[in-house]
TORDO-547464 format. One record per residue (C-alpha): residue number from 1; y, x, z. Coordinates in pm, whole numbers, plus 50000, padded with zeros to 5 digits. Layout:
<recs>
[rec NUM; [Y; X; Z]] ...
</recs>
This chain:
<recs>
[rec 1; [45630; 49029; 49775]] [rec 2; [45787; 49200; 49473]] [rec 3; [46128; 49182; 49644]] [rec 4; [45986; 49326; 49966]] [rec 5; [45818; 49612; 49780]] [rec 6; [46138; 49680; 49587]] [rec 7; [46345; 49699; 49906]] [rec 8; [46086; 49912; 50080]] [rec 9; [46118; 50154; 49792]] [rec 10; [46497; 50172; 49762]] [rec 11; [46630; 50072; 50104]] [rec 12; [46648; 50229; 50443]] [rec 13; [46367; 50159; 50687]] [rec 14; [46582; 49922; 50899]] [rec 15; [46663; 49715; 50591]] [rec 16; [46297; 49698; 50494]] [rec 17; [46202; 49590; 50845]] [rec 18; [46474; 49328; 50824]] [rec 19; [46317; 49181; 50507]] [rec 20; [45970; 49180; 50660]] [rec 21; [46113; 48990; 50957]] [rec 22; [46204; 48704; 50718]] [rec 23; [46581; 48746; 50738]] [rec 24; [46779; 48635; 50435]] [rec 25; [46883; 48898; 50185]] [rec 26; [47244; 48846; 50292]] [rec 27; [47161; 48895; 50659]] [rec 28; [46963; 49206; 50575]] [rec 29; [47252; 49351; 50381]] [rec 30; [47486; 49280; 50670]] [rec 31; [47250; 49442; 50917]] [rec 32; [47213; 49746; 50693]] [rec 33; [47591; 49780; 50661]] [rec 34; [47635; 49751; 51037]] [rec 35; [47374; 50022; 51097]] [rec 36; [47534; 50249; 50836]] [rec 37; [47868; 50205; 51006]] [rec 38; [47720; 50284; 51346]] [rec 39; [47561; 50596; 51199]] [rec 40; [47895; 50689; 51044]] [rec 41; [48068; 50658; 51382]] [rec 42; [47807; 50872; 51553]] [rec 43; [47864; 51153; 51305]] [rec 44; [48240; 51094; 51314]] [rec 45; [48252; 51146; 51690]] [rec 46; [48055; 51466; 51654]] [rec 47; [48290; 51595; 51384]] [rec 48; [48596; 51486; 51584]] [rec 49; [48472; 51676; 51888]] [rec 50; [48411; 51999; 51702]] [rec 51; [48678; 52026; 51430]] [rec 52; [48940; 52279; 51534]] [rec 53; [49300; 52315; 51414]] [rec 54; [49413; 52679; 51410]] [rec 55; [49736; 52864; 51327]] [rec 56; [49951; 52552; 51367]] [rec 57; [50233; 52716; 51563]] [rec 58; [50491; 52578; 51320]] [rec 59; [50341; 52228; 51345]] [rec 60; [50284; 52196; 50972]] [rec 61; [49992; 51962; 51047]] [rec 62; [50021; 51671; 51039]] [rec 63; [50243; 51674; 50731]] [rec 64; [50554; 51471; 50811]] [rec 65; [50839; 51438; 50560]] [rec 66; [50656; 51364; 50237]] [rec 67; [50959; 51326; 50010]] [rec 68; [51005; 51695; 49919]] [rec 69; [50633; 51773; 49904]] [rec 70; [50440; 51838; 49585]] [rec 71; [50080; 51868; 49694]] [rec 72; [49779; 52019; 49523]] [rec 73; [49423; 52004; 49653]] [rec 74; [49205; 52295; 49546]] [rec 75; [48829; 52290; 49586]] [rec 76; [48651; 52623; 49611]] [rec 77; [48286; 52553; 49674]] [rec 78; [48283; 52225; 49866]] [rec 79; [48038; 51954; 49762]] [rec 80; [48261; 51685; 49913]] [rec 81; [48588; 51728; 49726]] [rec 82; [48581; 51376; 49583]] [rec 83; [48571; 51222; 49933]] [rec 84; [48835; 51465; 50055]] [rec 85; [49077; 51402; 49769]] [rec 86; [49018; 51026; 49777]] [rec 87; [49139; 51016; 50138]] [rec 88; [49434; 51247; 50070]] [rec 89; [49549; 51015; 49792]] [rec 90; [49565; 50722; 50034]] [rec 91; [49851; 50899; 50213]] [rec 92; [50048; 51032; 49917]] [rec 93; [50002; 51155; 49564]] [rec 94; [49805; 51477; 49527]] [rec 95; [49671; 51659; 49223]] [rec 96; [49320; 51798; 49230]] [rec 97; [49197; 52136; 49105]] [rec 98; [48848; 52282; 49116]] [rec 99; [48772; 52653; 49093]] [rec 100; [48457; 52571; 48897]] [rec 101; [48679; 52472; 48605]] [rec 102; [48793; 52832; 48575]] [rec 103; [48595; 53124; 48434]] [rec 104; [48407; 53345; 48673]] [rec 105; [48626; 53652; 48677]] [rec 106; [48931; 53768; 48868]] [rec 107; [49161; 53671; 48585]] [rec 108; [49042; 53310; 48609]] [rec 109; [49176; 53277; 48964]] [rec 110; [49506; 53414; 48837]] [rec 111; [49498; 53123; 48593]] [rec 112; [49439; 52886; 48884]] [rec 113; [49725; 53046; 49074]] [rec 114; [49949; 52997; 48770]] [rec 115; [49857; 52628; 48754]] [rec 116; [49968; 52587; 49115]] [rec 117; [50317; 52726; 49064]] [rec 118; [50492; 52389; 49060]] [rec 119; [50340; 52276; 49392]] [rec 120; [50497; 52368; 49725]] [rec 121; [50208; 52255; 49945]] [rec 122; [49850; 52363; 49877]] [rec 123; [49540; 52231; 50054]] [rec 124; [49232; 52442; 49987]] [rec 125; [48875; 52345; 50065]] [rec 126; [48649; 52645; 50117]] [rec 127; [48307; 52701; 50272]] [rec 128; [48156; 52993; 50455]] [rec 129; [47971; 53076; 50132]] [rec 130; [48272; 53055; 49900]] [rec 131; [48466; 53292; 50127]] [rec 132; [48218; 53560; 50019]] [rec 133; [48345; 53528; 49663]] [rec 134; [48571; 53836; 49626]] [rec 135; [48838; 53626; 49453]] [rec 136; [48884; 53363; 49725]] [rec 137; [49061; 53548; 50005]] [rec 138; [49305; 53732; 49774]] [rec 139; [49400; 53392; 49628]] [rec 140; [49462; 53248; 49976]] [rec 141; [49668; 53549; 50081]] [rec 142; [49875; 53523; 49765]] [rec 143; [49931; 53148; 49804]] [rec 144; [50057; 53180; 50160]] [rec 145; [50338; 53410; 50047]] [rec 146; [50547; 53128; 49899]] [rec 147; [50356; 52805; 49963]] [rec 148; [50281; 52588; 50263]] [rec 149; [49908; 52650; 50277]] [rec 150; [49642; 52452; 50463]] [rec 151; [49285; 52582; 50450]] [rec 152; [48994; 52350; 50528]] [rec 153; [48697; 52571; 50614]] [rec 154; [48348; 52429; 50664]] [rec 155; [48039; 52615; 50773]] [rec 156; [47949; 52889; 51016]] [rec 157; [48224; 52973; 51265]] [rec 158; [48164; 53343; 51208]] [rec 159; [48327; 53311; 50866]] [rec 160; [48663; 53278; 51046]] [rec 161; [48648; 53656; 51084]] [rec 162; [48708; 53684; 50713]] [rec 163; [49040; 53502; 50755]] [rec 164; [49191; 53730; 51019]] [rec 165; [49478; 53823; 50788]] [rec 166; [49561; 53461; 50706]] [rec 167; [49864; 53324; 50891]] [rec 168; [49845; 52978; 50737]] [rec 169; [49694; 52669; 50897]] [rec 170; [49316; 52661; 50912]] [rec 171; [49109; 52354; 50996]] [rec 172; [48756; 52461; 51076]] [rec 173; [48460; 52226; 51083]] [rec 174; [48107; 52348; 51124]] [rec 175; [47956; 52047; 50952]] [rec 176; [47949; 52018; 50573]] [rec 177; [47941; 51648; 50499]] [rec 178; [48137; 51358; 50353]] [rec 179; [48227; 51248; 50705]] [rec 180; [48367; 51591; 50787]] [rec 181; [48571; 51596; 50465]] [rec 182; [48701; 51247; 50546]] [rec 183; [48805; 51350; 50898]] [rec 184; [48984; 51668; 50791]] [rec 185; [49174; 51486; 50515]] [rec 186; [49296; 51226; 50765]] [rec 187; [49383; 51498; 51015]] [rec 188; [49613; 51668; 50762]] [rec 189; [49828; 51353; 50738]] [rec 190; [49796; 51240; 51099]] [rec 191; [49559; 50952; 51052]] [rec 192; [49355; 51109; 51331]] [rec 193; [49431; 51359; 51605]] [rec 194; [49310; 51715; 51659]] [rec 195; [49194; 51800; 52011]] [rec 196; [48891; 52029; 51982]] [rec 197; [48888; 52398; 52075]] [rec 198; [48670; 52690; 51972]] [rec 199; [48380; 52714; 52214]] [rec 200; [48294; 53074; 52131]] [rec 201; [48456; 53411; 52077]] [rec 202; [48484; 53470; 51704]] [rec 203; [48730; 53760; 51693]] [rec 204; [49035; 53898; 51868]] [rec 205; [49243; 53635; 51685]] [rec 206; [49008; 53338; 51718]] [rec 207; [48902; 53340; 52080]] [rec 208; [48729; 53088; 52303]] [rec 209; [48965; 52798; 52368]] [rec 210; [49174; 52854; 52053]] [rec 211; [49309; 52543; 51887]] [rec 212; [49602; 52303; 51864]] [rec 213; [49634; 51934; 51947]] [rec 214; [49812; 51670; 51742]] [rec 215; [49872; 51297; 51772]] [rec 216; [49811; 51023; 51511]] [rec 217; [50123; 50925; 51315]] [rec 218; [49979; 50732; 51019]] [rec 219; [49711; 50478; 50931]] [rec 220; [49352; 50564; 51003]] [rec 221; [49071; 50469; 50762]] [rec 222; [48762; 50366; 50949]] [rec 223; [48495; 50098; 50993]] [rec 224; [48520; 49773; 51195]] [rec 225; [48261; 49896; 51442]] [rec 226; [48508; 50151; 51578]] [rec 227; [48702; 49858; 51723]] [rec 228; [48391; 49683; 51848]] [rec 229; [48383; 49445; 51549]] [rec 230; [48048; 49396; 51380]] [rec 231; [48107; 49428; 51005]] [rec 232; [47885; 49120; 50963]] [rec 233; [48161; 48915; 51125]] [rec 234; [48391; 49006; 50836]] [rec 235; [48132; 48937; 50567]] [rec 236; [48251; 48577; 50539]] [rec 237; [48556; 48720; 50364]] [rec 238; [48319; 48807; 50078]] [rec 239; [48196; 48448; 50066]] [rec 240; [48547; 48300; 50051]] [rec 241; [48673; 48552; 49794]] [rec 242; [48368; 48489; 49577]] [rec 243; [48421; 48114; 49614]] [rec 244; [48775; 48160; 49482]] [rec 245; [48646; 48344; 49177]] [rec 246; [48358; 48100; 49122]] [rec 247; [48598; 47804; 49139]] [rec 248; [48832; 47985; 48896]] [rec 249; [49111; 47987; 49154]] [rec 250; [49173; 48349; 49052]] [rec 251; [48983; 48603; 48843]] [rec 252; [49039; 48881; 49095]] [rec 253; [49143; 48956; 49451]] [rec 254; [49188; 49242; 49696]] [rec 255; [49174; 49195; 50072]] [rec 256; [49291; 49452; 50326]] [rec 257; [49292; 49434; 50706]] [rec 258; [49468; 49670; 50947]] [rec 259; [49393; 49636; 51319]] [rec 260; [49548; 49866; 51579]] [rec 261; [49678; 50097; 51308]] [rec 262; [49333; 50131; 51152]] [rec 263; [49228; 50001; 50812]] [rec 264; [48894; 49839; 50885]] [rec 265; [48848; 49633; 50570]] [rec 266; [48957; 49689; 50209]] [rec 267; [48758; 49532; 49928]] [rec 268; [48816; 49425; 49570]] [rec 269; [48660; 49118; 49413]] [rec 270; [48611; 48980; 49065]] [rec 271; [48732; 49121; 48736]] [rec 272; [49071; 49188; 48582]] [rec 273; [49064; 48858; 48393]] [rec 274; [48799; 48604; 48295]] [rec 275; [48783; 48777; 47955]] [rec 276; [48824; 49140; 48060]] [rec 277; [48520; 49186; 48283]] [rec 278; [48627; 49525; 48417]] [rec 279; [48563; 49511; 48793]] [rec 280; [48870; 49502; 49015]] [rec 281; [48943; 49817; 49220]] [rec 282; [49123; 49849; 49552]] [rec 283; [49370; 50084; 49383]] [rec 284; [49473; 49824; 49124]] [rec 285; [49838; 49725; 49108]] [rec 286; [49940; 49359; 49140]] [rec 287; [50256; 49161; 49070]] [rec 288; [50375; 49070; 49422]] [rec 289; [50611; 48788; 49312]] [rec 290; [50810; 48667; 49616]] [rec 291; [50659; 48928; 49846]] [rec 292; [50933; 49132; 49675]] [rec 293; [51183; 48944; 49894]] [rec 294; [51063; 49116; 50211]] [rec 295; [50909; 49435; 50068]] [rec 296; [51221; 49542; 49876]] [rec 297; [51533; 49332; 49926]] [rec 298; [51500; 49264; 50299]] [rec 299; [51410; 49627; 50369]] [rec 300; [51727; 49733; 50189]] [rec 301; [51935; 49477; 50377]] [rec 302; [51795; 49600; 50709]] [rec 303; [51888; 49958; 50627]] [rec 304; [52242; 49866; 50520]] [rec 305; [52280; 49641; 50824]] [rec 306; [52195; 49931; 51054]] [rec 307; [52445; 50151; 50874]] [rec 308; [52716; 49890; 50920]] [rec 309; [52756; 49851; 50544]] [rec 310; [52632; 49493; 50528]] [rec 311; [52719; 49246; 50803]] [rec 312; [52529; 48922; 50839]] [rec 313; [52825; 48714; 50954]] [rec 314; [53057; 48830; 50679]] [rec 315; [53100; 48592; 50386]] [rec 316; [52958; 48646; 50037]] [rec 317; [53307; 48672; 49892]] [rec 318; [53373; 48991; 50086]] [rec 319; [53089; 49166; 49903]] [rec 320; [53080; 48999; 49558]] [rec 321; [53425; 48988; 49396]] [rec 322; [53317; 48751; 49118]] [rec 323; [53219; 48491; 49379]] [rec 324; [53571; 48462; 49521]] [rec 325; [53671; 48186; 49282]] [rec 326; [53349; 47992; 49333]] [rec 327; [53190; 47770; 49596]] [rec 328; [52987; 48070; 49718]] [rec 329; [53276; 48272; 49859]] [rec 330; [53272; 48137; 50216]] [rec 331; [52895; 48135; 50268]] [rec 332; [52785; 48376; 50545]] [rec 333; [52532; 48640; 50442]] [rec 334; [52313; 48522; 50729]] [rec 335; [52277; 48178; 50569]] [rec 336; [52178; 48336; 50239]] [rec 337; [51901; 48535; 50413]] [rec 338; [51783; 48222; 50598]] [rec 339; [51768; 48003; 50285]] [rec 340; [52019; 47760; 50430]] [rec 341; [52319; 47843; 50211]] [rec 342; [52272; 47531; 49998]] [rec 343; [52165; 47716; 49682]] [rec 344; [51955; 47522; 49433]] [rec 345; [51594; 47652; 49431]] [rec 346; [51601; 47817; 49087]] [rec 347; [51739; 47801; 48734]] [rec 348; [51497; 47809; 48435]] [rec 349; [51710; 48058; 48245]] [rec 350; [51458; 48119; 47967]] [rec 351; [51483; 47760; 47851]] [rec 352; [51847; 47819; 47752]] [rec 353; [51773; 48110; 47518]] [rec 354; [51899; 48101; 47160]] [rec 355; [51716; 48277; 46879]] [rec 356; [51991; 48538; 46865]] [rec 357; [51942; 48619; 47234]] [rec 358; [51607; 48792; 47188]] [rec 359; [51422; 49012; 46944]] [rec 360; [51067; 49137; 46896]] [rec 361; [51201; 49491; 46846]] [rec 362; [51427; 49697; 47069]] [rec 363; [51769; 49791; 46942]] [rec 364; [52116; 49880; 47062]] [rec 365; [52198; 49509; 47067]] [rec 366; [51869; 49404; 47231]] [rec 367; [51775; 49679; 47481]] [rec 368; [51640; 49478; 47780]] [rec 369; [51261; 49483; 47772]] [rec 370; [51117; 49158; 47902]] [rec 371; [50756; 49213; 47792]] [rec 372; [50562; 49379; 47513]] [rec 373; [50744; 49300; 47188]] [rec 374; [51016; 49099; 47360]] [rec 375; [51372; 49229; 47410]] [rec 376; [51678; 49048; 47543]] [rec 377; [52027; 49106; 47415]] [rec 378; [52263; 49339; 47596]] [rec 379; [52462; 49195; 47890]] [rec 380; [52279; 48861; 47879]] [rec 381; [52258; 48865; 48259]] [rec 382; [52626; 48942; 48300]] [rec 383; [52745; 48696; 48039]] [rec 384; [52504; 48406; 48089]] [rec 385; [52272; 48424; 48390]] [rec 386; [52514; 48550; 48654]] [rec 387; [52790; 48296; 48570]] [rec 388; [52533; 48015; 48584]] [rec 389; [52433; 48122; 48934]] [rec 390; [52786; 48181; 49057]] [rec 391; [52895; 47839; 48937]] [rec 392; [52583; 47648; 49032]] [rec 393; [52609; 47349; 49261]] [rec 394; [52567; 47370; 49639]] [rec 395; [52359; 47098; 49797]] [rec 396; [52218; 47055; 50145]] [rec 397; [52430; 47341; 50280]] [rec 398; [52325; 47407; 50635]] [rec 399; [51972; 47280; 50566]] [rec 400; [51663; 47477; 50479]] [rec 401; [51610; 47489; 50102]] [rec 402; [51399; 47779; 49975]] [rec 403; [51583; 47939; 49686]] [rec 404; [51526; 48233; 49453]] [rec 405; [51901; 48243; 49387]] [rec 406; [51958; 48375; 49739]] [rec 407; [51791; 48705; 49657]] [rec 408; [51979; 48749; 49328]] [rec 409; [52291; 48745; 49545]] [rec 410; [52140; 48979; 49805]] [rec 411; [52038; 49227; 49534]] [rec 412; [52396; 49239; 49409]] [rec 413; [52522; 49303; 49764]] [rec 414; [52262; 49576; 49821]] [rec 415; [52359; 49755; 49502]] [rec 416; [52731; 49729; 49572]] [rec 417; [52701; 49849; 49931]] [rec 418; [52450; 50126; 49861]] [rec 419; [52597; 50240; 49531]] [rec 420; [52246; 50255; 49384]] [rec 421; [52019; 50028; 49187]] [rec 422; [51778; 49825; 49396]] [rec 423; [51490; 50000; 49224]] [rec 424; [51601; 50354; 49310]] [rec 425; [51731; 50261; 49655]] [rec 426; [51405; 50125; 49794]] [rec 427; [51206; 50397; 49621]] [rec 428; [51415; 50676; 49774]] [rec 429; [51471; 50517; 50114]] [rec 430; [51122; 50383; 50180]] [rec 431; [50843; 50411; 49927]] [rec 432; [50853; 50786; 49856]] [rec 433; [50900; 50905; 50215]] [rec 434; [50633; 50663; 50341]] [rec 435; [50382; 50795; 50088]] [rec 436; [50364; 50471; 49887]] [rec 437; [50253; 50605; 49552]] [rec 438; [50194; 50285; 49354]] [rec 439; [50464; 50046; 49476]] [rec 440; [50770; 49993; 49261]] [rec 441; [50937; 49792; 48989]] [rec 442; [50840; 49812; 48620]] [rec 443; [50504; 49981; 48677]] [rec 444; [50438; 50024; 48303]] [rec 445; [50693; 50304; 48311]] [rec 446; [50470; 50498; 48554]] [rec 447; [50112; 50377; 48509]] [rec 448; [49877; 50288; 48223]] [rec 449; [49830; 49913; 48191]] [rec 450; [49460; 49957; 48273]] [rec 451; [49564; 50019; 48634]] [rec 452; [49776; 49702; 48652]] [rec 453; [49617; 49358; 48691]] [rec 454; [49729; 49114; 48416]] [rec 455; [49901; 48791; 48515]] [rec 456; [49971; 48490; 48297]] [rec 457; [49896; 48459; 47929]] [rec 458; [50249; 48331; 47870]] [rec 459; [50233; 48066; 47598]] [rec 460; [50581; 47923; 47648]] [rec 461; [50829; 48209; 47689]] [rec 462; [50707; 48554; 47593]] [rec 463; [50400; 48451; 47390]] [rec 464; [50183; 48734; 47525]] [rec 465; [49952; 48836; 47806]] [rec 466; [50170; 48986; 48080]] [rec 467; [50036; 49328; 48174]] [rec 468; [50270; 49517; 48403]] [rec 469; [50571; 49300; 48327]] [rec 470; [50688; 49067; 48601]] [rec 471; [50555; 48714; 48581]] [rec 472; [50875; 48552; 48708]] [rec 473; [51086; 48463; 48406]] [rec 474; [51425; 48521; 48565]] [rec 475; [51325; 48860; 48704]] [rec 476; [51190; 48956; 48362]] [rec 477; [51520; 48861; 48197]] [rec 478; [51712; 49107; 48416]] [rec 479; [51486; 49396; 48314]] [rec 480; [51212; 49350; 48573]] [rec 481; [51418; 49440; 48880]] [rec 482; [51536; 49150; 49092]] [rec 483; [51578; 49063; 49455]] [rec 484; [51331; 48777; 49454]] [rec 485; [51054; 48916; 49230]] [rec 486; [50959; 49219; 49023]] [rec 487; [50789; 49446; 49277]] [rec 488; [50432; 49561; 49206]] [rec 489; [50197; 49736; 49447]] [rec 490; [49841; 49790; 49553]] [rec 491; [49715; 49679; 49894]] [rec 492; [49717; 50024; 50055]] [rec 493; [50089; 50077; 49994]] [rec 494; [50170; 49740; 50150]] [rec 495; [49957; 49832; 50450]] [rec 496; [50168; 50146; 50497]] [rec 497; [50497; 49957; 50468]] [rec 498; [50403; 49684; 50712]] [rec 499; [50237; 49915; 50959]] [rec 500; [50576; 50083; 50978]] [rec 501; [50732; 49744; 51055]] [rec 502; [50459; 49663; 51308]] [rec 503; [50525; 50002; 51472]] [rec 504; [50882; 49891; 51533]] [rec 505; [51025; 50093; 51244]] [rec 506; [50837; 50423; 51288]] [rec 507; [50575; 50576; 51060]] [rec 508; [50462; 50929; 50984]] [rec 509; [50683; 51070; 51258]] [rec 510; [50998; 50924; 51097]] [rec 511; [51206; 50635; 51223]] [rec 512; [51311; 50401; 50942]] [rec 513; [51457; 50120; 51157]] [rec 514; [51553; 50059; 51513]] [rec 515; [51298; 49844; 51691]] [rec 516; [51564; 49587; 51775]] [rec 517; [51648; 49554; 51404]] [rec 518; [51284; 49483; 51320]] [rec 519; [51258; 49233; 51603]] [rec 520; [51573; 49051; 51497]] [rec 521; [51491; 49017; 51127]] [rec 522; [51132; 48907; 51189]] [rec 523; [51208; 48658; 51468]] [rec 524; [51289; 48290; 51427]] [rec 525; [51663; 48280; 51370]] [rec 526; [51752; 47919; 51313]] [rec 527; [51694; 47574; 51457]] [rec 528; [51692; 47450; 51097]] [rec 529; [51375; 47628; 50981]] [rec 530; [51089; 47853; 51086]] [rec 531; [51240; 48145; 50893]] [rec 532; [51348; 48486; 51004]] [rec 533; [51603; 48689; 50810]] [rec 534; [51428; 48726; 50476]] [rec 535; [51089; 48693; 50642]] [rec 536; [50878; 48380; 50645]] [rec 537; [50710; 48297; 50973]] [rec 538; [50438; 48100; 51148]] [rec 539; [50494; 47726; 51119]] [rec 540; [50429; 47523; 51429]] [rec 541; [50461; 47199; 51231]] [rec 542; [50189; 47279; 50977]] [rec 543; [49890; 47047; 51011]] [rec 544; [49651; 47301; 50852]] [rec 545; [49799; 47601; 51030]] [rec 546; [50039; 47823; 50842]] [rec 547; [49968; 48092; 50751]] [rec 548; [49644; 48054; 50948]] [rec 549; [49526; 47808; 51208]] [rec 550; [49457; 48103; 51440]] [rec 551; [49773; 48308; 51380]] [rec 552; [50003; 48357; 51676]] [rec 553; [50356; 48223; 51692]] [rec 554; [50483; 48580; 51643]] [rec 555; [50340; 48605; 51291]] [rec 556; [50575; 48695; 51006]] [rec 557; [50540; 48789; 50638]] [rec 558; [50561; 48614; 50301]] [rec 559; [50358; 48466; 50018]] [rec 560; [50399; 48520; 49644]] [rec 561; [50367; 48278; 49352]] [rec 562; [50112; 48499; 49174]] [rec 563; [49872; 48448; 49465]] [rec 564; [49970; 48722; 49706]] [rec 565; [50061; 48742; 50074]] [rec 566; [50132; 48982; 50356]] [rec 567; [50116; 48866; 50718]] [rec 568; [50186; 49070; 51030]] [rec 569; [50083; 48945; 51373]] [rec 570; [50225; 49160; 51653]] [rec 571; [50024; 48976; 51920]] [rec 572; [49701; 49102; 51766]] [rec 573; [49845; 49426; 51623]] [rec 574; [49729; 49303; 51284]] [rec 575; [49833; 49339; 50919]] [rec 576; [49665; 49120; 50655]] [rec 577; [49716; 49177; 50282]] [rec 578; [49581; 48949; 50010]] [rec 579; [49645; 49017; 49642]] [rec 580; [49537; 48807; 49346]] [rec 581; [49638; 48700; 48997]] [rec 582; [49583; 48328; 49037]] [rec 583; [49823; 48262; 48746]] [rec 584; [49575; 48410; 48497]] [rec 585; [49520; 48290; 48234]] [rec 586; [49754; 48006; 48335]] [rec 587; [49902; 47871; 48655]] [rec 588; [49652; 47690; 48879]] [rec 589; [49690; 47548; 49230]] [rec 590; [49324; 47599; 49325]] [rec 591; [49395; 47905; 49541]] [rec 592; [49631; 47689; 49747]] [rec 593; [49417; 47375; 49736]] [rec 594; [49113; 47566; 49862]] [rec 595; [49330; 47745; 50124]] [rec 596; [49168; 48074; 50028]] [rec 597; [49430; 48298; 50188]] [rec 598; [49444; 48106; 50515]] [rec 599; [49067; 48077; 50550]] [rec 600; [49022; 48451; 50501]] [rec 601; [49287; 48509; 50765]] [rec 602; [49097; 48275; 51000]] [rec 603; [48783; 48485; 50952]] [rec 604; [48975; 48796; 51054]] [rec 605; [49093; 48636; 51378]] [rec 606; [48745; 48506; 51453]] [rec 607; [48596; 48853; 51397]] [rec 608; [48852; 49006; 51630]] [rec 609; [48771; 48741; 51890]] [rec 610; [48402; 48805; 51857]] 
</recs>
């Protein structure tokens, strides 16, 4: 009875009724979540039908090319800025400002204006009440002189009269709520469409029927119920993820699901490590391990292939001069991408290190940072690692043998043919324009380690807990940037990248690849293996079902040694992302033995089917 009284006090009425009907606590929680989601959708539809986009003649909204944009979000009087800015940051990096942080005089808004000088795109949240502040409209008029300005106005429609002189984009919503802030933020980036019109005469400028329409061009953030999926059907993901943590298969995990271009599930589980009990967040950055192969190297190869700079049927020797006197010279690039070039799987380079090869302090002779307090000597890759790979034996050529060496070779080809480092090439060509704000190599150069999930407590090689330095030893020894490992990301950024692939190469109004290129690289390419070009694929010969017993034969993606995976299923218009640090504190096979990733994927398919 104590539990019932407690829930009656703190829960909604439906949840309390649920308890009194002798449902389990879990079932009650699921029912409550479902009802909250249904309530959310009801309000969402109301907001969607009444939010009007004005002054969009130049089609600024939705924002398209993100690369040149520096975006600030300014809150003047809204109670829902945190929801608004949280959604904006899912699409690209924005910096938040609040007028309340400035003194209450005209000079203070000049200070705010000064702080915005390095931004070229300003999004301002105002309300009908804050427009009555004599400082607000002069600030907006000043900003529109040399900035791309978007004003989100909530409240009484009559307040639009006060903005008659404003030529910049206005998004008006009568409702002041978290749902309204969420919708407008997504509208700015094209996660949702604008279709509503003013239904009353406000002024000579804002007349009945005024408004502009847009179309969605990016991911939408919503609830499963929008697609007819009861959120309770996805709750089994919680059970499996918690089982993984309870069984010490991994201390943490993040699961993300995209269906029909809509993110319907994104949750974090566990804690950073078994010692650091800080709860995991969906924004946390993980070491992707071999997911690097498709998220960086293969993307670069696809781009260079389309440009005619890298041909799949040309031999390695044509692109890598140092290979011309080795057994690698006549291997077609296609075979390298398919893992049937005969390369040995890997070389444990770190086991060959001499004491003079590394130092605990950086210096001119030891500049390559491998981890905290671990530096490799200059040109070690060029003088030791690269010759070992070039002169390594070939075995089983023409047969499928998964090899990390293949992507060392592809990285070298990418850098030669692009003229740029792999790191800068994929950042400039894909991650920045797509709005991927956390993906990249060597994340410790851009983020505090508190935002990066630790991997192994390396007792053998680096003698330290790896926090933001790549787990793979070989990738670490080349400075953290390699073709087979080294990429870090959060789940949201991967969702963006693979939604672009699922879209046939288009995202945010920009075409990154031809659809036929995407189809070719992701399709089965060889009678020897299930593989595509760079991409792993569904395995018809798997007895347990790989990657999932319910995945379609069109499914492609990749797994990573640290306990990660990305799978795309075009038949179901589905993207599944799973991130974990199963190698913390040391390597364990429990995540694989328990089939955690595959079972979660099965739940997703079952929920879609239901």
